[in-house]
N, C-alpha and C positions, 0 to 999 in steps of 0.2 A: 459686619456679617452677623446674622442671628446666632446666638449661643446654641451650640449643638448642630448648626447647619453645616453639612459637609459640602464644601465647595469643590466641584469636580473639575479636573482637567480631562479632556476627552481621551478615552482609550479607544483603540480600534482593534477589532478582532476578526478572526476567520472562523466561520462555522464549517467544520468538515463533515461530510456525509458521504454515504456510499454512492458512487456514481459521479461524484464531482464536489465542488466547493461552492458555498454561498458566501460571498464577501460582504461582511458588515461594514468594512471600511478599509482604508489603506494605511498610509503612514500616520503616526500619532500627530494630532493637531491639524491634519489636512481635512478639507471639506470633502464629503462624499461626492463621487461623480453621479450625475443624474441617472436614474434607473427607469426601466420601463414600467414596472409595477404590474399589478393584476387589473383586470377589468373591473368596472364599478357596479356591475349588475350581478345580483345574487343568482345562483342557479337553483336555489331551493325555496326562495321567497319572492313575492311580487310587491310592487307598490312603493318601493324605496330605492334610493341610490346611495352608494357608499361615498362618504367624504372623509378626508384625512385631516385630523385636527391636532393642534398643540394648544392646550388650554391653560398653561402655567408658565409664565415668562416674566423676567425682570429686566429693568433698565437702570440708568443713572438716577431715576426718580426714587429709587430706594437703594438696594445694595448691589445692583447690576453694574456692569462696566460699559454698556453700550448706550448710544444716544437713542432716546425713545422715538425720535422722528424716523429712525431707520428700521425699526423692528418689524413693522407690518410688511413692508416691502421685502425684507429679507425672507420672511416666512412664506410669502407668496411665491417668490422666486425659487424657494426650495421645494415647492410642490404642494404646500399646504392649501387646503380649501377653506379651512376655518382656523382662526388664530385669536388669541387673547393676550392682553397685557394684564398682569396681576401683581403689581408692585405691593410691597409690604405695608400693612397698617399695624404698627408694632407696639409692644410694651417695653422694649429693651433699650431705648435711648439712642439707637442708631437711626440714620436717616430713613424716614418713611414718608408715605404720601400725606399731603396736606390738602385742604380744600382747593387751593390753587392748582396743585398737581393733579388732583382728581378731575378738575375741569379740563386741564391740558390733555390728560389721557382720553377723556371723552371726545375732545376735538380731533385728536389723532385717529381715534377709532372710527369716527364718522367719516373722516376723509378717506380712510382706507377701504371702507365698506362698499361692496358691489353686489347687491342682492342677486342671487342666481348664479354668481360666479365665485365670489370671495366674501365670506362672512367674517367680520371682525367683531369681537366682543370686549367690552370694558369690564374688568373685574378687579378684585383686590384680594390679597392674602392676609387674612386676619392672623396675626403672628404673635403667639404668646410663648414666652420662653420655656414654660414647663407644662402648660395645659395642652398645647398642640397648635398646629397651623391648619387653617381652613380657608380654601378658596371660595369666593362668592362671586357669581356672575348675574347679570340681569337686574341690578338694582340701580336706582337713581342716586343713592347716597352710599357712603361707606361708614364702617364702624371701626374705631381704633381699639387696641387691646390694652392701652395704658390704664393701670389701676384695677384691672379686672382680677377677681379672686376665684370665680367659678365659671365653668364653660356655659352654665345656664344663662349668663349675661348675654352671650352671643346668641343663644337660642331665643331669648326674649325678643331680641331685635329682629332676628331672621324671620320669626313667625309673623311679623307684621309687614313683610315685604313680599314681592313676587319673585324673589331671587331663588336660584338653585345653588347648591354648595357641595363641597367635596372634603373628605378627610384626607389631608395631605401627608406624604411620606410618613405613614402611620407607624408610630413607635419610636420615631426619632426624638421626640420630647417625652420626658419621663412619665408624665401622668396620663398620656394616651387618651385625651379627651374624657377625663374622669373615668378611665377604663371603659370607654364607649358606652357610658350610661345612657340608656334609651330615653328619648323625649318625644312623645307622640305628637306634640305640637309641630315639630319640624320634620316629621317622618317623610312628608312629601317634598320637602326642600332639600334634604340631604340625599343627593342622587348618586354620589360617586365615592369610591375608595381607590386611592392611587395604589396600583400594584407595581407599576414600573415608574420610578422617579429617576430622571437622568439615566444612568446606566445600571441602576440597582433594581433587583427583584425583591419586593418586600414581603414575600410569602412567609419567610421565617425570621423577619426582623426581630431582634431581641432574644431569640431562642438561645439557650434553654431557660434563661431567667424569666422570660415572658412568653405567653402563648402567641401563636401566629396572629398577626393583626386581622387577617381574613376571618379566622375562626372567631376571634374576640368580637369583631364588628357584627358579623352575621348572626352569631349565636345570641348576641344581645338584643336582636330584634330589628336592627336596621336593614332596610331593603335598598342597599346601594348597588349600582352597577360598578363595574371595574374598569379603571382608566389607566392610561399611560401618559406621562408628560415629560418634557425635557427639563423643566424647571431651570431654564437657561439664565445664566448670570453673565455670559460672555458677550461676544460681538456678532456671532454668526447664527442668529436665531433660525432654527429649523433645518440647518444643513448637516449637522453631525449625525452620521449613521450610528445606530446602536443605542440611541437614546429613546426614552419612552415617547409614545404618541397614542392617539385614540382614533379608532375608526367608528364613525357615526353613520347609522342608517337613517337617512332623512327623506321626507317627502318633497322637500324643497330646500335648496341651499340658501337659507335666509335666517335672520335672527330668530324669527318665530319657529321656523322649521328645526333649527339646531336645538333650541331650548325645549321644543316638544320631544325630540329624540332623547334628550338628556332626561327629561321627566319620565319617559317611558323606559328608561334604562336600556335603550336599544343601541348599545355600543359595546366595544371591546377594547381591551388594552393590548398594545403591541410595542415591540421595540425593533421592528423591521419596517422600513419605509415601503409604501406601496402594497402592503399586505392586505388581502381581503379575507375576512373570516365572517361567515354567517353560520348559525346553528339553530336547529329546531329540536324540540322535545315533544313528541306526539303532535307535531305541527305548530306548536307554540314557540315563538321566537325567544331568543335570549332576553332576559329582563322581564319575562312574563310569569304568569301564575299557572300552575298545573293543578286542576281540581281533582286530585287523586289522594287516596289514603295509603294504598298499598297495591302495587301491580307493576308489571314490566312496562318500561317506557322506551320507545324507539327514538334514538337520536339520529339526526342527519347533520353532517358537517361539510361545509363548502369552504375549503381553504386554498388560496392560491397566492402566489407572489410573482407570477410571470416567468419568463424563460430563464432568468438567472438562478432560480431556486432549484436546488438539486439535493437528493438525499432523503431517506425515510425519516419521518418524525413520529413522535408519540402523542396521542391524545389521551389525557388522564382525566378520569371522572372523580372529582373531589366532592366529598361529603363531610358533614360535621364530625369533629372529634373533640376531645376535651382540651387539648393544647395545640394540636396541629391537625390539618385536614386528613381524612382517610382517603386513600385511593382505592376505590371499590372496583374499578375496571380500568384496563389500559389496552389500547388498540394502536396498531401501526397505521400511519396516515401518510399518503403521498400528496404533495402539492399538485393541484390541478385536477384531482379526482375526488368525487363525492364519496364520503364514507357513511355507511349506515350500520348501526348496531343497536342492540337492545340491552337494557340494564334494569334489574328489579330495584324499585325504590319503595321505601316505607317511611311515612311521615313520623312514625314512632322513633326512627333513628335520626331525626332532624329534618327541618323543613326547607333546606336549600341544597342545590347542586350546581357545580361550576365545572366547566371544561378548561383544562390547561393544555396548551400546545407546547411541546418541548423537543429539544434536540438531544437525543441520547448520546451523541458523540462528544458532548462537552459537559463539564461539571458545573453545578450551581456554585458560584463563588461564596454564597451565604447559605450553607446547607442546614437542614433540620436534623432530626434523629438519624443515627446510623442506619443505613438500609432503606430509608424512606424513598419512595419512587420519585418524589419531586426534587431529589438531589441532583437532577440533571439540569440543563440550561433552558430556562423558560423563554419562550418566544412570544406567547400571546395567552390571554385569558378571555374567555367569554364572560359576559355579565351573568349573574345567577338566574336560575329559575327557582320559584318558591312553591312548595307543595301546600295546597290549601284545603285538601279534602278531609282533614281531621283536626282535632284540637289537642292531640296528644303531644306533650312537650318533648323536646329532644332529650334523649336519655344519655347517661354516661357511657362512653364507648369503652369496650374492652379489647377491641381489635388491635393488632400490631400496627404501629404508625405507617408501615409500608403499605398497608391495605391487605396484607396476606391473612 
């Protein structure tokens, strides 16, 4: 097991809400029963279809417990439309992928792929004991982490590929990718930041010793979308309810379509199976750029989970802070209904904005500052929007961490 890697035993939870319960799972260790889920068409955008993805998984080829030959079929049976195997390429001396294993993963990935129906992706997890872990997809070769002293070694390699990559479980390794030091050469390759990994919400990971990974990453200049992953090391890939997953808005369920959606940051993080989340800001979809400097922006949110979902939720508007995000607006949201609201935005206060969907009836197991609005239970994150209408840098915030 990678040093510092928290190996999870599945927990199951109940989400209580006014008017009923939404069951995330049942008895500990049991697989979730199949659920209906929401429809795959957005009610506020056109031209794309929602696919459900798990992009971070392990097998016996590194430190997982399951046979690699079973992984893709397990995820497809669980209802995933897109799946990836990302075994470790490590510096730590434990079993990791080799050239032969990389070839084997490629063969299994090609056998599982069914364009238009089920997209399988070969990837790897570049795994450094203290610099951090990074998933890479869409490359013909892999890079090991052995002997590496600086994160720039990975970026040197990534810049010469067509791959896309993600900052994994950000903050688990102590150097946090050299504190998210920005490298323009790979700005187009680094497409994701994991907000849900397994059963954990990483919004306040490391707080109060460290700043929020979300704030540290986006304030450094990275333009990453926000993803959720199971980071599965067991035998039941895709089946455990309550673990992270990603919703991708694709023009086609194919490798090219999935990678295009990732590059466009047209995706959201979730830890609820079958969840649909689409959101626009002045008509621009999540992951896009808002050509404004200072004015009121109208958000539209389409969230649905199907008939099992009950109870009011909160949508929180997150903006840059110094160590944690500021919540500048919060509205109540009901599943299955479109929410429209307006928020004033100013690029002088930071160039990004994120929507967080949360259940106010439960607490965040990893809370931030006392009284912070995001100390409730997170269910989903939109990818950010970026304000591009001015060149004023983000200023130091003096607002209360709760957004008041």
